[in-house]
C-alpha positions in Angstrom: -104.1 70.0 46.0 -104.9 66.7 44.4 -106.4 68.6 41.5 -103.0 70.3 40.9 -101.0 67.1 40.8 -103.5 65.5 38.3 -103.3 68.5 36.1 -99.5 68.4 36.2 -99.5 64.7 35.3 -101.9 65.4 32.4 -99.8 68.3 31.1 -96.6 66.3 31.4 -98.2 63.4 29.4 -99.6 65.7 26.7 -96.4 67.8 26.4 -94.2 65.8 24.1 -90.5 66.3 24.5 -88.5 67.1 21.4 -85.3 65.0 21.2 -82.3 67.3 21.8 -78.9 66.9 20.1 -76.3 65.1 22.3 -73.1 67.2 21.9 -71.0 65.0 24.1 -70.1 62.6 21.3 -69.4 65.4 19.0 -67.1 67.1 21.5 -65.2 63.9 21.9 -64.6 63.6 18.2 -63.4 67.2 18.0 -61.1 66.7 20.9 -59.5 63.6 19.3 -59.2 65.5 16.0 -57.5 68.5 17.7 -55.1 66.2 19.6 -54.3 64.3 16.4 -53.6 67.5 14.4 -51.4 69.0 17.2 -49.3 65.8 17.5 -48.8 65.3 13.8 -48.3 68.9 12.7 -45.2 69.4 14.9 -42.0 69.4 12.9 -40.4 66.0 13.0 -36.8 66.6 14.1 -35.7 63.0 13.8 -35.1 61.3 10.5 -37.5 58.7 9.4 -36.2 55.1 9.8 -36.4 53.4 6.5 -37.8 49.8 6.4 -35.0 48.4 4.2 -32.2 48.9 6.8 -31.7 48.4 10.5 -29.8 51.2 12.3 -27.5 50.5 15.2 -28.5 51.7 18.7 -27.0 54.6 20.6 -27.5 56.5 23.9 -26.8 60.0 22.5 -29.3 62.6 23.6 -28.9 65.3 20.9 -31.0 65.2 17.8 -29.6 65.8 14.2 -30.2 69.0 12.3 -31.9 69.3 8.9 -29.1 68.1 6.6 -28.4 66.2 3.4 -29.3 62.5 4.0 -27.3 59.6 2.5 -29.1 56.3 2.7 -27.0 53.1 2.3 -29.0 50.0 1.5 -27.6 46.6 0.6 -28.5 47.4 -3.0 -28.0 51.1 -3.5 -26.7 54.4 -2.2 -29.2 57.2 -2.2 -28.7 60.9 -1.6 -31.9 62.8 -0.7 -33.9 59.8 -2.1 -32.0 59.8 -5.5 -30.1 56.6 -6.4 -26.5 57.6 -7.2 -24.5 54.3 -7.0 -24.9 50.6 -6.5 -23.6 49.4 -3.1 -21.9 46.2 -4.4 -20.1 48.2 -7.1 -18.8 50.8 -4.5 -17.6 48.0 -2.2 -15.6 46.5 -5.0 -14.0 49.7 -6.2 -10.4 50.5 -5.2 -10.8 54.3 -5.1 -11.5 55.9 -1.7 -13.6 58.7 -3.3 -16.7 57.8 -5.1 -17.2 60.4 -7.9 -21.0 59.8 -8.2 -21.5 60.6 -4.5 -19.1 63.6 -4.6 -20.8 65.1 -7.6 -24.3 64.7 -6.2 -23.2 66.2 -2.8 -21.6 69.2 -4.6 -24.9 69.6 -6.5 -26.8 69.5 -3.2 -24.4 72.0 -1.7 -24.9 74.4 -4.5 -28.7 74.3 -4.1 -28.6 75.3 -0.4 -27.8 78.7 0.7 -25.4 79.0 3.7 -26.4 82.0 5.7 -23.5 81.9 8.2 -19.9 81.7 7.0 -18.9 79.6 10.0 -21.8 77.1 9.4 -20.4 74.1 7.5 -22.6 71.9 5.5 -23.6 68.7 7.2 -24.5 65.2 6.0 -26.3 62.4 7.8 -25.5 58.8 6.8 -28.2 56.2 7.4 -26.5 52.8 6.9 -27.5 49.3 7.9 -25.7 48.1 10.9 -24.3 45.2 8.8 -22.7 47.6 6.3 -18.9 47.2 6.0 -16.8 49.9 7.5 -14.7 50.1 4.3 -17.9 51.2 2.5 -18.7 53.8 5.1 -15.1 55.1 4.9 -15.4 55.6 1.1 -18.7 57.4 1.6 -17.2 59.6 4.3 -14.2 60.4 2.2 -16.5 61.4 -0.7 -18.4 63.7 1.7 -15.2 65.5 2.9 -14.0 65.7 -0.7 -17.3 67.5 -1.6 -16.9 70.0 1.2 -19.0 68.4 3.9 -16.9 68.6 7.0 -19.6 67.6 9.5 -20.7 63.9 9.0 -23.1 62.1 11.3 -23.9 58.4 11.3 -27.6 57.9 12.2 -28.4 55.4 15.0 -31.5 54.4 17.0 -31.5 56.0 20.4 -31.8 53.5 23.2 -31.9 54.1 27.0 -28.7 54.8 28.8 -26.6 52.0 30.4 -27.8 52.6 34.0 -31.5 52.3 33.2 
């Protein structure tokens, strides 16, 4: 019996173990990668908050649809990322309808196909919370003049009053 244990020890000593591949770390990396891809590939329903403006807060629960986006910065008014007018110039104008905005919105409307006759084109306005209401009124008038009956003002969603 002693002979068997010495033999086993000698065999264990002479038998070199080959290092195996540790798959735990590799599986962790793949798990993190899959999680990252799943969370970032989902369609983003909310509009991206631009850094140049600060949106006001709201407690509304519904999210906006994919629509034409008007961005109002202190310097410019952009439609779908294209500069169409200077904000100070629009503020100083007497006219309620801004032709540059109206023309660009009509161009945007002609590019999109409306599948449902009852579905009216929509526009989202992202404006800094310090923007003058008279400026927003001119922009909204230009939107309705271009045929956009549904107008939404983008805000940052905050928790409801009771929480």
